[in-house]
N, C-alpha and C positions, 0 to 999 in steps of 0.2 A: 680540505678541497682534494688534494691528491688521492686520498683515500677513497672518496666518492667515485672519482673518475676511474680508479683502478678496479673498484667494484663493478662499475659500469662495463669496462672493457672486458672483465672476466665473465660477466653474464652474457655478453654479446658474443663471446668465443663459442657458446652453445648453439647459436643460431647458424650452423653450418648449412651449406647448400643441400645436404643430404638430410637434414633435421626435419622432423614432422612439422606440420603447421602449428600444432598446439605448443610444441617446444619453442619454435620462433617466436610465436606470440607471446608466450610467457617471458622469453628472454628479453623482447623489445620493451615490455611493460615494466619489467623489474630494472632494466637499464635506464628507462627514462626517468623512474623514481629517483635513481641515484644521480643522474645528471642534474635534476631539479634541486636536489640538496646541494650540489656542487654550485650551481647558479646562485643559490640563495646566499652562499658565502662569497662568491666572486662573480657578480653578475655579467661582467665584460670579459670573461675568460674566453679566448679565442677557441681553443679546443672544445670546451664545454659547449659553447654556442653552436659549434659546428656538428657535433654530436647531437645535440638537441633538435637541429633542424632536420637532420637525417632521421632520427627515431620518430619525429612527428609525423613526418611522411609515411614512414612505415605503419604507424599506428592508426593514421587516417585511412589507409588502405585496408586494414583490418576492420576498422568501423564500417566502411562502405561494404565490404564482403559480409559481415555479419548482419548488417541491417537488411541487406537484400535477401538473406536467408530467412527473415522472420515471415514474410508474406506467404511463401509456400508452406510453411508449418501451419499458419492460420487457415490456409485453404484446405489443409488436411485435417482440420480441427484438432491439431496437436497444440492446443492453447497453453498448457503448463510449459512444454518445451519451448514455445515461442517467446513466452514471457521470461523464462531463464535466459534465452539468448538476447532479448531486449534489455534485461538488466546488466549484462555484460557490455553491450554496446553504450549504454548510458554511462556506465563506469568508465570506459575507455574515452567517451567524448568529454567527460569531466576533465580529463587530463589534457585536452585539446581545447580548453576554455570554451566549451560549448559550440564548437564549430559546426556541428552537425544537428544542433538542437531542432531547427525547424523541420528537418527530415524526419527526426525521432518522433516529434509530435504526431505527425501524420501516421506513422506506422503504430505508435502507442495507441492512438484513437481507434484505428481499424481493428486491432487485436481486441481490445477490451469491448468494443461494441459488437463485433461478431461473437465474442465469447459470450456476452450477455444475451444475444438474441438465441443463441444455442440453449443456454440455461432456462430462458423464458419458455422456449418450446417444450422443454422438458419439465416444466412447471416447478422449478427449483427457483423460486421468486426471490428468496433471501440472498442467495449467491448471485443471481442475476442483477439484482439491485447493486451489490458491491461492485461488480465488474463494470456496470454501466457508470457508477460514481467515478471509477477511475478514467473510463472514457471521457466523461464530461470535464474531468480535472485536466485532461490533456487539450480538449478542445470542445467548445460548446456547439456541437453540430445539431441541426434541426431535427434529423432523424433520431439522434440520441435522446433528444429531449422529449420526442413523441413517444419513444420506447419506454422512457422512465415513467410517463403517465400510465401507460398499459401495464407495466409491471407493477406499479404502486396500487393500481386499481385491482389487479388479479390477486395481489398479495392481500389486500384489505379483505376481499371476498373469501379467501381461503382461511384466513385468520379468525373472521368473525363466524364462520361455520354456517350451517344450513338453518340453525335455530339458535335461540338464546342459550339453551342448554349446552349445545355444541360449543358455542363461543366460550362459556365458562370453563368448559372442559379444557379448551385450548389455553385459557389463562392459567388454569391450575398446572398445566404441563410446562408451560414457560416459566412459571415461579419455581417449580420444582427443579428445572434445568438450569436456573440462575438467569435467564433471559428476561431480565425485569423491564427492559425497554420495550420489548414486543408485548409482555404483559400489560403494561401501562397503555400501549396503543390500542390493544383490543379492548381494555376497559372503556377507554374513551368512546370507541365506537358502539359498544353495547349501551353506552349511557344516552345515546341519542334517541330520541322519540319519546313517546309516553310509556313510563314504567310504574307497575303497581308497587306496593310497599314491600312485598317479598322479594321481588327482582333488585329493587334498591338495596335492601339488606344484604343480598348475596353479593351485589357489587362492591358495597363498603367493606365487607368482610374481606374480599380479594384485595382492595385497595390498603387494607390495613396489613395484609400479609406481604405485600409488595413493600410498603413503608418499612415493616420490620426487617425484611431481608436486605434493604438498601444500606442500613447501618454496617452490615458486615461487609458488603462490598466496598463501602467507603473506606473503612478500616483497613481492608486489604490492600486497597490503592495507596493509602498512606504509608503502609509497611513497605510495599515495593517501591515506593518513591524513596524512602529513606535507605532502602537497600540499592538504590540506582539501578533499578531494573525498570527503566522507564517506559518501555513499550507496553508491557503488561499493566504498569500503573496507568498509562493513558487510557487503556481499555477499559479499566475499572472505573475511572473518573468519568468517562464518556457515557458509561451505563448510568451512573449516578445522575449526570447532567441531563440525560434524556428523560428521566423520570422527575427530578426536582432540581432545577438549575441553582436555587437558592440554598441547597442543602449544605450546612455547615461551611467550610472553606473551599468547596469542591472546584469552583471556577479558579480560584487562585492557583490551586495545586495543579489543575490541568494546564494552565498557561505555563507554569514553571517546568512541568514534565515535558511538555511539547518542546520548550526552548532548549532544555538540557538534551533531549533526544536528537534536535536538529543539530546541536554542536558534535555529538558523537557520530552522526551520519556524515560529517565532514572528513572524517578520518578514515 
């Protein structure tokens, strides 16, 4: 108990009036962690609770300031920098039991929606779709839903190509790069409509190639899972799921990997 409070006091000593904002912020956050440890041991300790209240106010002010700084970055199209700022804010807010979660949702939605708009205009449909998914995860705004349809339509047209041959070339490129989910999606699009025997044979050859590559992705996912590299394992299992949800034990592995990663993210 006393050790945690002593560490908190030592850390707070760095937050002098002349210290930079970055030094003060780091000191407040580190001291807050130590005080929380002290309160876990003795929840009713007077000095610990007093320091906790003071630090909570300091961190709340930091959250407000950083959150206000995200919007100007979005307006300047400094999206990566805005995201980095937002991630810091979310981490700080977690220490305040989500006191600013409602404010964060609005800022997070705006960031990812405008980022998606920018990427859509640049015809980077894959990344635009990822950013828009993040926006929709924060809030299901009508404008984001409409943009999602535009992106999906444009992406489908680009992936299918101007002709059947161009679509097949895209499939071959996706398979070679390991983007099996996209290869599968294009194959599904090319399969629509009336096809002669030659085209059906070409599509079946690509389906076999995707299936053959799927085993390697699955095995990599299992290996990464056993190595406790859960984020990479999740990516591999999601690829397999997108092609064949019933493949081996992929659904079970994916659920377990997500659960384990969620636990890690809490620390």
